[in-house]
VEXTORVEX-62328 format. One line per 5 residues: their letters; for each residue x, y, z of C-alpha. Coordinates in nm, 2 decimals, decimal comma, padded with zeros to 4 digits. Layout:
residues N
A> X Y Z ~ ... .
This chain:
residues 103
MMSKL> 09,07 08,66 06,07 ~ 08,88 08,56 06,40 ~ 08,52 08,71 06,47 ~ 08,45 08,91 06,78 ~ 08,24 08,66 06,93 .
AHMFI> 08,56 08,44 06,95 ~ 08,80 08,69 06,99 ~ 08,60 08,77 07,34 ~ 08,48 08,38 07,48 ~ 08,86 08,33 07,41 .
LLFAM> 08,94 08,64 07,65 ~ 08,77 08,53 07,87 ~ 08,87 08,22 07,95 ~ 09,21 08,29 08,02 ~ 09,08 08,60 08,24 .
AGITY> 08,89 08,30 08,39 ~ 09,23 08,04 08,39 ~ 09,46 08,32 08,57 ~ 09,16 08,42 08,73 ~ 09,17 08,07 08,88 .
LIRML> 09,53 08,00 08,86 ~ 09,52 08,31 09,10 ~ 09,31 08,15 09,37 ~ 09,43 07,78 09,33 ~ 09,87 07,80 09,32 .
PLVFF> 09,83 07,95 09,72 ~ 09,60 07,57 09,83 ~ 09,95 07,41 09,62 ~ 10,26 07,58 09,79 ~ 10,09 07,65 10,13 .
RKKIK> 09,97 07,32 10,27 ~ 10,07 07,36 10,59 ~ 10,01 07,64 10,88 ~ 10,25 07,90 10,78 ~ 10,50 07,96 11,11 .
SKYIK> 10,75 08,27 10,94 ~ 10,59 08,61 11,10 ~ 10,77 08,76 10,77 ~ 10,59 08,58 10,53 ~ 10,22 08,58 10,76 .
SLLFY> 10,38 09,05 10,79 ~ 10,37 09,00 10,34 ~ 10,08 08,84 10,38 ~ 09,81 08,99 10,53 ~ 10,01 09,35 10,37 .
IPYAV> 09,95 09,28 10,01 ~ 09,63 09,38 09,96 ~ 09,61 09,67 10,09 ~ 09,95 09,77 09,91 ~ 09,83 09,63 09,54 .
LSAMT> 09,52 09,82 09,65 ~ 09,76 10,15 09,71 ~ 09,87 10,09 09,41 ~ 09,65 10,11 09,17 ~ 09,44 10,35 09,31 .
FPFIL> 09,69 10,61 09,35 ~ 09,79 10,73 09,00 ~ 09,34 10,73 08,87 ~ 09,36 11,02 09,22 ~ 09,57 11,20 09,09 .
YSTDN> 09,38 11,19 08,79 ~ 09,02 11,20 08,84 ~ 09,01 11,59 08,76 ~ 09,08 11,79 08,47 ~ 09,29 12,00 08,71 .
FYAAL> 09,62 11,75 08,90 ~ 09,65 12,00 09,16 ~ 09,33 12,04 09,22 ~ 09,30 11,59 09,31 ~ 09,65 11,70 09,53 .
IGTIV> 09,44 11,94 09,70 ~ 09,19 11,68 09,77 ~ 09,48 11,34 09,84 ~ 09,62 11,60 10,03 ~ 09,29 11,70 10,26 .
ALIAA> 09,19 11,36 10,23 ~ 09,47 11,26 10,45 ~ 09,47 11,49 10,66 ~ 09,13 11,39 10,80 ~ 09,22 11,03 10,73 .
AFRLS> 09,55 11,10 11,03 ~ 09,26 11,18 11,27 ~ 09,06 10,90 11,21 ~ 08,73 11,01 11,09 ~ 08,48 10,79 10,93 .
LIIVA> 08,53 10,77 10,55 ~ 08,21 10,91 10,47 ~ 08,37 11,25 10,60 ~ 08,66 11,22 10,49 ~ 08,52 11,15 10,12 .
VLSCA> 08,32 11,45 10,19 ~ 08,62 11,70 10,24 ~ 08,82 11,60 09,97 ~ 08,52 11,65 09,75 ~ 08,42 11,96 09,83 .
AVFIA> 08,80 12,10 09,87 ~ 08,86 12,00 09,58 ~ 08,54 12,13 09,43 ~ 08,71 12,48 09,60 ~ 09,02 12,43 09,51 .
VIL> 08,90 12,38 09,04 ~ 08,64 12,71 09,11 ~ 08,86 12,97 09,28 .
């Protein structure tokens, strides 16, 4: 049976190796400048897509009330569509959730 410390170090080295591979592989495969507009646009939007995919489910389950979280999300999307500042969007969405939970 492996000790907890040995198990932790194995996981630590595995995470470090995976992180290194993720950062190293593009340098190995893309030695020349990328000229394709399709690949450039794909690489440009990947961080936004990944961040959205990781964040959105947690937004909907951030409160005990799914519908209150949904209302807060809708308010945040509408406020962001009007290009309000990030602080204003956050305050409005939090207020909407608060009001939805109270009612």
